C-alpha positions as CSV (number, residue, x, y, z in Angstrom):
1,X,-42.3,-18.5,16.9
2,X,-42.0,-20.7,20.0
3,X,-45.2,-22.3,21.4
4,X,-45.9,-24.1,24.7
5,X,-48.9,-25.4,26.7
6,X,-49.4,-24.0,30.2
7,X,-51.9,-25.4,32.7
8,X,-54.0,-23.1,34.9
9,X,-51.6,-23.7,37.8
10,X,-48.6,-22.9,35.6
11,X,-50.3,-19.7,34.4
12,X,-51.0,-18.6,37.9
13,X,-47.4,-19.2,38.8
14,X,-46.3,-17.1,35.8
15,X,-48.7,-14.3,36.7
16,X,-47.6,-14.2,40.3
17,X,-44.0,-13.8,39.1
18,X,-45.0,-10.9,36.9
19,X,-46.8,-9.2,39.7
20,X,-43.9,-9.6,42.1
21,X,-41.6,-8.1,39.4
22,X,-43.5,-5.0,38.6
23,X,-46.8,-3.3,37.7
24,X,-49.3,-5.5,35.8
25,X,-52.4,-4.1,34.0
26,X,-55.2,-6.3,32.8
27,X,-59.0,-6.7,32.2
28,X,-61.1,-7.0,35.3
29,X,-64.7,-6.5,36.3
30,X,-65.8,-3.0,37.1
31,X,-66.7,-2.8,40.7
32,X,-69.5,-0.3,40.1
33,X,-70.9,-2.3,37.1
34,X,-69.8,-6.0,37.4
35,X,-71.3,-6.9,34.0
36,X,-68.7,-4.7,32.4
37,X,-64.9,-4.9,32.2
38,X,-62.1,-2.4,32.1
39,X,-58.3,-2.4,32.0
40,X,-56.8,-1.5,35.3
41,X,-53.8,-2.1,37.5
42,X,-54.1,-5.5,39.2
43,X,-53.5,-5.9,42.9
44,X,-54.3,-9.6,43.0
45,X,-54.0,-12.3,40.4
46,X,-57.6,-13.3,41.0
47,X,-58.7,-9.9,39.8
48,X,-57.7,-10.7,36.2
49,X,-60.5,-11.8,33.9
50,X,-59.5,-13.3,30.6
51,X,-62.8,-14.6,29.3
52,X,-64.4,-11.2,28.7
53,X,-65.9,-10.0,25.4
54,X,-64.8,-6.4,25.5
55,X,-63.8,-3.6,27.8
56,X,-65.6,-0.2,28.0
57,X,-62.4,1.7,27.2
58,X,-59.5,0.4,25.0
59,X,-56.1,-0.4,26.4
60,X,-54.5,2.5,24.5
61,X,-55.2,4.7,27.6
62,X,-52.0,3.2,29.1
63,X,-49.9,4.6,26.3
64,X,-52.0,7.7,25.5
65,X,-53.7,8.8,28.8
66,X,-57.1,10.4,28.7
67,X,-55.5,13.4,30.4
68,X,-51.8,14.1,31.0
69,X,-49.4,16.9,31.9
70,X,-46.9,17.4,29.1
71,X,-44.7,19.8,31.1
72,X,-44.7,22.4,33.8
73,X,-43.2,25.9,33.3
74,X,-42.3,29.1,35.1
75,X,-42.3,32.5,33.5
76,X,-40.9,34.6,36.3
77,X,-37.7,35.6,34.5
78,X,-36.4,33.3,31.7
79,X,-38.9,30.6,31.0
80,X,-38.1,27.2,32.5
81,X,-39.7,24.0,31.3
82,X,-39.8,20.8,33.3
83,X,-41.0,17.9,31.1
84,X,-43.2,15.4,32.8
85,X,-43.4,11.7,31.8
86,X,-43.9,8.2,33.2
87,X,-41.0,5.9,33.1
88,X,-42.1,2.8,35.1
89,X,-42.2,-0.4,33.1
90,X,-45.4,-2.5,33.2
91,X,-47.0,-5.6,31.7
92,X,-50.3,-5.3,29.8
93,X,-52.2,-8.6,29.9
94,X,-55.3,-9.8,28.1
95,X,-55.3,-7.7,25.0
96,X,-57.6,-9.0,22.3
97,X,-56.5,-9.3,18.6
98,X,-58.6,-6.2,17.6
99,X,-56.9,-4.1,20.2
100,X,-53.4,-5.5,19.3
101,X,-54.2,-4.3,15.8
102,X,-55.3,-1.0,17.1
103,X,-52.1,-0.5,19.0
104,X,-50.2,-1.3,15.8
105,X,-52.3,1.2,13.9
106,X,-51.5,3.9,16.5
107,X,-47.8,3.0,16.2
108,X,-48.1,3.9,12.5
109,X,-50.0,7.1,13.1
110,X,-47.8,8.4,15.8
111,X,-44.6,7.5,14.0
112,X,-45.8,9.4,10.9
113,X,-43.6,12.5,10.6
114,X,-43.3,14.5,12.8
115,X,-43.3,11.5,15.2
116,X,-45.0,11.7,18.6
117,X,-42.3,10.8,21.1
118,X,-44.4,10.3,24.1
119,X,-46.4,7.5,22.5
120,X,-43.1,5.7,21.6
121,X,-41.7,6.2,25.1
122,X,-44.8,4.7,26.7
123,X,-44.9,1.8,24.2
124,X,-41.3,1.0,25.1
125,X,-42.2,0.7,28.8
126,X,-44.7,-2.1,28.1
127,X,-44.7,-5.9,27.6
128,X,-47.9,-7.0,26.0
129,X,-49.6,-10.3,26.4
130,X,-52.6,-11.0,24.1
131,X,-55.4,-13.4,24.5
132,X,-57.9,-14.8,22.0
133,X,-61.6,-14.2,22.4
134,X,-65.1,-15.0,21.3
135,X,-67.4,-12.2,19.7
136,X,-70.8,-10.8,20.5
137,X,-73.3,-9.3,18.1
138,X,-71.3,-6.1,17.8
139,X,-68.0,-7.6,16.8
140,X,-67.0,-7.5,13.1
141,X,-63.3,-8.2,13.4
142,X,-63.3,-11.0,10.7
143,X,-64.5,-8.6,8.0
144,X,-61.8,-6.1,9.0
145,X,-59.1,-8.8,8.9
146,X,-58.1,-8.3,12.6
147,X,-59.5,-11.4,14.2
148,X,-56.2,-13.3,14.1
149,X,-53.9,-10.4,14.7
150,X,-50.7,-11.0,16.8
151,X,-49.2,-7.6,16.1
152,X,-47.5,-5.8,18.9
153,X,-47.7,-8.7,21.4
154,X,-44.8,-10.4,23.1
155,X,-46.9,-13.4,24.1
156,X,-50.3,-14.6,23.0
157,X,-52.7,-17.0,24.7
158,X,-55.3,-19.2,23.1
159,X,-57.7,-21.1,25.5
160,X,-57.7,-24.8,24.8
161,X,-59.2,-27.7,26.7
162,X,-58.2,-27.1,30.4
163,X,-55.1,-25.0,29.5
164,X,-53.6,-22.2,27.4
165,X,-51.5,-22.6,24.2
166,X,-49.0,-19.7,24.6
167,X,-47.0,-18.3,21.7
168,X,-43.8,-16.3,22.1
169,X,-43.8,-13.6,19.3
170,X,-40.7,-11.7,20.5
171,X,-37.4,-12.4,22.2
172,X,-38.8,-10.6,25.3
173,X,-41.8,-12.9,25.4
174,X,-39.5,-16.0,25.0
175,X,-37.3,-14.8,27.9
176,X,-40.4,-14.3,30.1
177,X,-41.2,-18.0,29.8
178,X,-37.7,-19.4,30.3
179,X,-37.9,-19.9,34.1
180,X,-41.6,-20.9,34.1
181,X,-43.1,-24.4,34.0
182,X,-44.6,-25.3,30.6
183,X,-45.3,-28.3,28.4
184,X,-44.7,-29.1,24.7
185,X,-47.3,-28.5,22.1
186,X,-48.8,-31.7,20.7
187,X,-50.9,-32.2,17.6
188,X,-54.2,-32.2,19.6
189,X,-53.3,-28.8,21.0
190,X,-52.8,-27.3,17.5
191,X,-56.1,-28.9,16.5
192,X,-57.9,-27.2,19.5
193,X,-56.4,-23.9,18.6
194,X,-57.6,-24.3,15.0
195,X,-61.1,-25.2,16.3
196,X,-61.1,-22.1,18.4
197,X,-60.2,-20.0,15.4
198,X,-63.0,-21.5,13.2
199,X,-65.5,-21.2,16.0
200,X,-64.7,-17.5,16.4
201,X,-65.2,-16.9,12.7
202,X,-68.5,-18.8,12.7
203,X,-69.8,-16.8,15.7
204,X,-69.0,-13.4,14.1
205,X,-72.2,-12.5,12.4
206,X,-71.7,-8.7,11.7
207,X,-69.8,-7.8,8.5
208,X,-69.4,-5.1,6.0
209,X,-71.1,-5.6,2.6
210,X,-68.0,-4.5,0.6
211,X,-64.2,-4.9,0.9
212,X,-62.5,-1.9,2.6
213,X,-60.9,-0.7,-0.7
214,X,-64.3,-0.6,-2.3
215,X,-65.8,1.1,0.7
216,X,-63.1,3.8,0.6
217,X,-63.9,4.4,-3.1
218,X,-67.6,4.7,-2.3
219,X,-66.9,7.3,0.4
220,X,-64.6,9.2,-1.9
221,X,-67.1,9.4,-4.7
222,X,-69.6,11.1,-2.4
223,X,-73.2,11.7,-3.1
224,X,-74.2,10.2,0.3
225,X,-75.5,13.4,1.9
226,X,-79.0,12.0,2.5
227,X,-77.5,9.1,4.6
228,X,-75.3,11.5,6.6
229,X,-78.3,13.7,7.3
230,X,-80.4,10.8,8.4
231,X,-77.7,9.4,10.8
232,X,-77.1,12.9,12.1
233,X,-80.8,13.3,12.9
234,X,-80.3,10.5,15.5
235,X,-76.8,11.5,16.7
236,X,-76.4,13.5,19.9
237,X,-72.8,14.6,19.1
238,X,-71.8,13.2,22.6
239,X,-68.5,11.8,21.4
240,X,-68.9,8.4,23.0
241,X,-67.9,6.7,19.7
242,X,-64.6,8.5,19.6
243,X,-63.8,8.1,23.3
244,X,-64.3,4.4,23.3
245,X,-62.5,3.8,19.9
246,X,-59.2,2.0,20.1
247,X,-57.7,3.9,17.1
248,X,-58.9,7.5,17.6
249,X,-56.0,9.7,18.5
250,X,-57.2,13.3,18.4
251,X,-56.4,15.5,21.4
252,X,-56.6,19.0,22.6
253,X,-53.8,20.9,24.4
254,X,-54.2,23.8,26.8
255,X,-52.2,25.8,29.3
256,X,-53.2,26.2,32.9
257,X,-51.7,29.0,35.0
258,X,-51.5,29.1,38.8
259,X,-52.9,32.0,40.8
260,X,-49.6,33.9,40.6
261,X,-49.6,33.8,36.8
262,X,-45.9,33.0,37.1
263,X,-46.1,29.2,36.7
264,X,-48.3,26.7,35.1
265,X,-48.6,23.5,33.1
266,X,-49.4,22.4,29.6
267,X,-51.9,19.6,29.6
268,X,-53.2,17.3,26.9
269,X,-56.6,15.5,26.8
270,X,-58.5,13.3,24.4
271,X,-60.8,15.1,22.0
272,X,-63.7,14.1,19.8
273,X,-64.4,15.2,16.2
274,X,-68.1,14.8,16.9
275,X,-68.1,17.7,19.4
276,X,-69.4,21.0,18.0
277,X,-66.2,22.9,19.1
278,X,-63.8,20.4,17.5
279,X,-63.4,22.3,14.2
280,X,-64.0,25.8,15.7
281,X,-61.1,28.2,14.9
282,X,-60.1,31.8,15.7
283,X,-62.6,34.3,14.4
284,X,-65.6,32.0,15.2
285,X,-65.6,30.0,12.0
286,X,-66.4,26.3,12.3
287,X,-65.4,24.0,9.4
288,X,-67.9,21.4,10.5
289,X,-70.7,23.3,12.1
290,X,-73.4,21.0,10.9
291,X,-73.9,17.6,12.7
292,X,-74.0,15.7,9.4
293,X,-70.6,17.1,8.5
294,X,-69.1,15.7,11.7
295,X,-70.8,12.3,11.2
296,X,-69.4,12.2,7.6
297,X,-66.0,13.2,8.9
298,X,-65.9,10.3,11.3
299,X,-66.6,7.7,8.6
300,X,-64.1,9.3,6.3
301,X,-61.5,9.3,9.1
302,X,-62.1,5.6,9.8
303,X,-62.3,4.3,6.3
304,X,-60.9,6.8,3.8
305,X,-58.4,9.5,4.9
306,X,-56.1,7.3,6.9
307,X,-56.6,4.4,4.6
308,X,-55.3,6.5,1.8
309,X,-52.4,7.9,3.8
310,X,-51.3,4.9,5.9
311,X,-52.6,2.0,3.9
312,X,-55.1,0.6,6.5
313,X,-58.5,1.4,7.8
314,X,-58.6,3.0,11.3
315,X,-61.3,0.6,12.5
316,X,-60.5,-2.8,13.8
317,X,-64.1,-4.2,14.1
318,X,-64.2,-4.2,17.9
319,X,-67.7,-2.8,18.0
320,X,-67.1,-0.5,21.0
321,X,-68.6,2.6,19.3
322,X,-71.9,0.7,18.5
323,X,-72.1,-0.6,22.1
324,X,-71.5,2.9,23.6
325,X,-73.7,4.9,21.3
326,X,-76.5,6.5,23.2
327,X,-78.6,6.8,20.0
328,X,-78.0,3.1,19.0
329,X,-76.2,4.1,15.9
330,X,-74.4,0.9,14.7
331,X,-71.2,1.4,12.6
332,X,-71.8,-1.8,10.6
333,X,-75.4,-1.0,9.8
334,X,-74.6,2.6,8.7
335,X,-71.7,1.4,6.6
336,X,-73.8,-1.1,4.9
337,X,-76.5,1.5,4.3
338,X,-73.9,3.7,2.6
339,X,-72.7,0.8,0.5
340,X,-76.2,-0.1,-0.6
341,X,-77.2,3.5,-1.3
342,X,-74.2,3.9,-3.6
343,X,-74.6,0.6,-5.3
344,X,-78.3,1.4,-6.0
345,X,-77.5,4.7,-7.7
346,X,-78.4,7.0,-4.8
347,X,-81.5,5.1,-3.7
348,X,-82.1,3.2,-0.5
349,X,-82.5,-0.5,-1.1
């Protein structure tokens, strides 16, 4: 790994070069709600905000759009399919460690046979530049082991006194820096990066009360129905938790025909396991008709099923679901309630 120090002026020079070379996406303030941030295409370097806590939606939407056309077709005569896909390269800037980890988790999920080719194609279009962050009360990335993740990024920035320490984690990242002004890393810069890391850990107050492996065992043993029912009594089944999650990857596919019924398109859109219709099948049977069953499924999906299959939890500790929940259901609080209930032999502490 190569590392350098870049001043604010050098960083702006670098960013201007990226924007002249192609599309750049990064975190910026939402015009309708300036207190909140979102990832969007940047028109001006000054729109970029790197000192944000979180974004409403995760950056996965640039690899897995909320809605997309898979292909168009005609059925007047032999069926003809015209596959649709974006090919323009872009640079994704300002991705926090928890979201870098989430992108890596989706790489694993979408490469699991049969592999999802569109995700891989969109990932290959992007250069990713990460940046370190400080938490709020919802973040629990340290307990999930994601607070220091550098996975999937080409470059990574750590704010230090009046500058950035920038690390090149891939050959692509190193080449991006070749023609740009930068300085050498000195001992004091390394110390400042370490101070940032320790400060981040100290400020992260939310945490799970058991290691992930133990939590998965607790969920697998079961006997937690009273907790699921209590949480479900507060849940609106709105799906906000899934839609804002950086690792959820469920989708729905449907065909739309034009007025002639001779042509149409197949479209894909994000879906949520918390919606009543999610597990509805032909014949009217619903495998998770009760709300508590859907709440239970979400926790099993995050901390059990995929943990057993892919060797990692599908939660990175970003806290978006807790922030977005209209019923104020906090994923850490509920998880710790489940852990306590199990450890106390089926009794609330």
